C-alpha positions, 0 to 999 in steps of 0.5 A, a space after each residue: 499499499 505504501 508504494 502505490 498511495 501518494 503522500 496524504 493517501 489513506 489506509 483503512 484496515 481491519 485485522 485481527 491482533 493480540 494483546 500479548 505475544 502468542 505462544 508456538 502451541 497457539 501459532 501452530 494450531 491449525 484450528 486456531 489458525 483457521 479461526 484467525 487466532 493463530 496468526 494474530 500479531 501483537 497489537 503494538 507491533 502490528 501498529 509499529 509495522 504500519 508506521 515503519 512502512 510510512 504511514 501515520 496512525 490516525 485512529 485504532 478502533 476496537 471492534 467488539 462486535 467481532 466474535 469467535 465461534 469455536 470454543 477453543 477459539 473464544 477460550 484462547 481469544 480471552 486468554 490472550 486478548 485476541 481481537 479485531 481492530 480497525 486502523 485508519 493510517 495516512 501515507 507520510 
């Protein structure tokens, strides 16, 4: 996105992030990967990568309406603070 946007261009994205680092047992669990939990990056690191790509973070919003469906996904999500966020960033 940073390559194709002109300065001032906006990036709006929603993704699944975690509040803490996930252990390898979670990252390598196929069921949790399919539930979008296994691939969740820690929120702080996620936002730092967007900034490092040449964007200024304008807004970050939790999406509380997003729900995990399976029991293992719900339990793991709660344990590690996995959630959906929306980010608005502007190319510097």
